[in-house]
C-alpha positions in Angstrom: -23.7 239.4 -1.4 -24.4 236.2 -3.3 -22.2 233.2 -2.4 -21.7 231.2 -5.1 -21.4 227.2 -4.9 -18.9 225.1 -7.7 -21.5 222.3 -8.2 -19.0 220.3 -11.1 -19.5 216.9 -10.1 -16.0 215.8 -8.6 -16.7 219.3 -6.5 -19.9 217.2 -5.7 -18.4 213.7 -4.4 -15.1 215.7 -3.1 -17.7 217.8 -0.4 -20.0 214.3 -0.5 -19.4 213.7 3.7 -17.8 210.4 4.6 -20.8 208.0 3.8 -22.1 209.2 1.1 -18.5 208.5 -0.5 -18.2 205.5 0.4 -21.7 204.6 -0.8 -19.9 206.3 -3.9 -16.6 204.9 -3.7 -18.0 201.2 -3.1 -21.0 201.6 -6.2 -18.1 202.8 -8.2 -16.0 199.3 -7.3 -19.3 197.4 -7.9 -19.7 199.4 -11.8 -15.9 198.5 -12.9 -16.6 194.9 -11.4 -19.9 194.6 -13.8 -19.0 196.1 -16.9 -15.8 193.7 -16.4 -18.0 190.6 -16.1 -20.4 192.3 -19.5 -17.5 192.5 -22.1 -16.0 188.7 -20.8 -19.7 186.9 -21.1 -19.8 189.4 -24.5 -17.1 187.3 -25.6 -17.4 184.2 -24.2 -21.1 183.8 -25.5 -20.4 185.6 -29.3 -18.0 182.7 -29.0 -19.5 179.9 -27.6 -22.4 180.8 -30.5 -19.4 180.8 -33.5 -17.8 177.4 -31.6 -21.6 175.8 -32.4 -22.0 177.2 -36.2 -19.3 175.6 -37.4 -19.4 172.3 -35.5 -23.1 172.3 -36.6 -21.8 172.9 -40.0 -19.6 170.1 -39.9 -21.4 167.7 -38.3 -24.1 167.5 -41.1 -21.9 167.7 -43.8 -22.1 164.1 -43.9 -18.8 163.5 -42.0 -16.6 160.0 -40.5 -18.7 160.0 -36.7 -15.4 158.7 -36.0 -13.5 161.8 -37.5 -15.4 163.4 -36.3 -14.9 162.1 -32.9 -11.4 161.8 -32.9 -11.3 165.8 -34.0 -13.2 167.0 -30.7 -10.8 164.3 -28.6 -7.9 166.7 -29.9 -9.1 169.2 -29.6 -10.8 169.8 -26.6 -9.4 172.5 -24.7 -10.7 174.7 -27.3 -13.7 173.5 -28.8 -17.2 174.3 -28.4 -19.6 173.2 -26.4 -21.6 171.4 -28.5 -18.9 169.5 -29.6 -17.4 168.6 -26.2 -20.9 167.1 -25.7 -20.9 165.4 -29.0 -17.5 164.5 -27.8 -18.7 162.8 -24.7 -22.0 161.1 -25.7 -20.3 159.7 -28.4 -17.3 158.1 -26.1 -20.7 156.7 -24.3 -22.1 155.6 -26.8 -18.7 153.4 -28.0 -17.9 152.1 -25.0 -20.8 150.8 -23.9 -21.5 149.8 -27.5 -18.0 147.1 -26.6 -19.5 146.2 -23.5 -23.3 145.6 -24.1 -25.5 144.2 -26.7 -28.8 146.2 -24.8 -29.1 149.0 -27.2 -31.1 150.8 -24.3 -28.8 151.3 -22.0 -26.4 152.1 -25.1 -28.4 155.2 -26.1 -29.7 156.0 -22.7 -25.5 156.0 -21.5 -25.2 157.9 -24.1 -27.7 160.6 -23.1 -26.3 160.5 -19.7 -23.3 161.5 -20.6 -23.7 164.2 -23.6 -26.3 165.5 -20.6 -24.4 165.5 -18.0 -21.3 167.9 -20.2 -24.5 169.8 -21.6 -25.4 171.2 -18.3 -21.6 171.8 -17.0 -22.1 173.8 -20.5 -24.7 177.1 -20.1 -23.5 176.0 -16.4 -20.1 177.6 -17.6 -21.8 179.8 -20.1 -24.6 181.5 -16.5 -21.0 182.0 -14.3 -21.9 185.6 -12.7 -24.7 185.8 -14.2 -26.5 186.4 -10.8 -23.9 188.9 -9.9 -24.9 191.1 -12.6 -29.1 190.7 -11.4 -27.6 191.1 -8.3 -25.8 194.6 -9.0 -29.0 195.1 -11.5 -31.7 195.2 -8.8 -29.6 196.7 -5.5 -27.3 199.6 -6.3 -30.3 202.1 -6.4 -31.2 200.8 -3.6 -27.7 201.5 -2.2 -27.4 205.2 -4.2 -31.0 205.5 -2.6 -29.4 205.2 0.5 -26.6 207.8 0.0 -28.7 210.3 -1.1 -31.4 209.8 1.9 -27.8 210.3 3.6 -26.6 213.4 1.7 -30.1 215.1 1.9 -30.3 214.3 6.1 -27.0 216.4 6.4 -27.8 219.7 4.4 -31.3 219.4 6.0 -29.0 219.0 9.3 -26.8 221.9 8.7 -29.3 224.3 7.7 -31.1 223.7 11.6 -29.0 226.7 12.4 -29.7 228.4 9.9 -32.2 231.6 10.2 -33.5 231.2 7.0 -33.3 228.9 4.6 -32.7 229.8 0.8 -32.3 227.5 -3.0 -28.8 228.9 -2.7 -28.0 226.8 0.9 -29.9 223.6 0.2 -28.9 223.5 -3.8 -25.5 221.5 -3.2 -26.3 219.3 -0.2 -29.1 218.2 -2.2 -26.9 218.1 -5.8 -24.0 216.3 -3.5 -26.6 213.5 -2.1 -28.1 213.2 -5.8 -24.9 212.3 -7.8 -24.9 208.9 -4.6 -28.4 208.2 -7.1 -27.0 208.5 -10.3 -24.4 206.6 -9.3 -26.4 204.1 -8.6 -27.7 203.6 -11.6 -25.1 204.3 -13.5 -24.3 200.9 -12.3 -27.1 198.7 -12.4 -29.3 200.1 -16.2 -26.0 198.8 -17.9 -26.0 195.2 -16.1 -30.0 194.9 -16.6 -29.2 195.1 -20.3 -26.8 193.4 -20.0 -28.1 190.4 -18.0 -31.3 190.7 -20.0 -29.4 190.1 -22.9 -27.6 187.3 -21.9 -29.6 185.2 -20.2 -32.0 185.8 -23.6 -28.7 184.5 -26.0 -27.5 181.4 -23.3 -31.0 180.0 -23.7 -31.2 180.4 -27.4 -27.3 178.3 -27.4 -28.6 175.8 -24.3 -32.0 175.0 -26.7 -29.7 174.1 -30.4 -27.9 172.0 -27.0 -30.8 169.9 -26.4 -32.0 169.8 -30.2 -27.9 169.0 -31.5 -28.5 166.1 -28.7 -31.8 164.5 -29.3 -30.3 164.4 -33.0 -27.5 162.9 -32.2 -29.5 160.6 -29.8 -31.3 159.3 -33.1 -27.9 159.3 -35.6 -26.8 156.8 -32.4 -29.9 154.2 -32.0 -30.1 154.6 -36.0 -26.4 152.5 -35.6 -27.3 150.2 -33.6 -29.9 148.8 -36.2 
């Protein structure tokens, strides 16, 4: 007599052992969380790129620095990273220029202010990237743990069977392999997103650093 088994994904999940189901639930929650941060980071980095391009266009259009500073100060909470770097540097520059005639100290103070703001902006862009990296590296191993445990259970169940056939072994192994599949489903998008975001943030940070150097030269010319 041939025994048929339901090998649908849902059936394999519901029929899996408790530990394997816990592993699957953990991987599913990790996957959902990683997708949440993937979308959040995607929108954040896209907005950072757009605001950086807009501010560069406005800055290099030859407008008055005081007017640009007033505009940046008024919209600080809605401005981009480069605009906040400009604001902090110019604020410190005007403050030190009024107090001291030491040009080197004035420029160095403005650079330190811009560097501190730059670090905060990059840290904000890089937030939660470590989580995506961890998901990409750890999820396959969590899935493998569920798979190994499921296969062990499948073979233990065959210990009392006189003659094991593929029909008897297949369901247990299939439900165990679902854990690995879920682990890969969680890991692959996280790795791809992490690499893409790291590249984009690196490009943005280079633009920030180039702007700080160029703006420092402009401030230096204003002291002459």
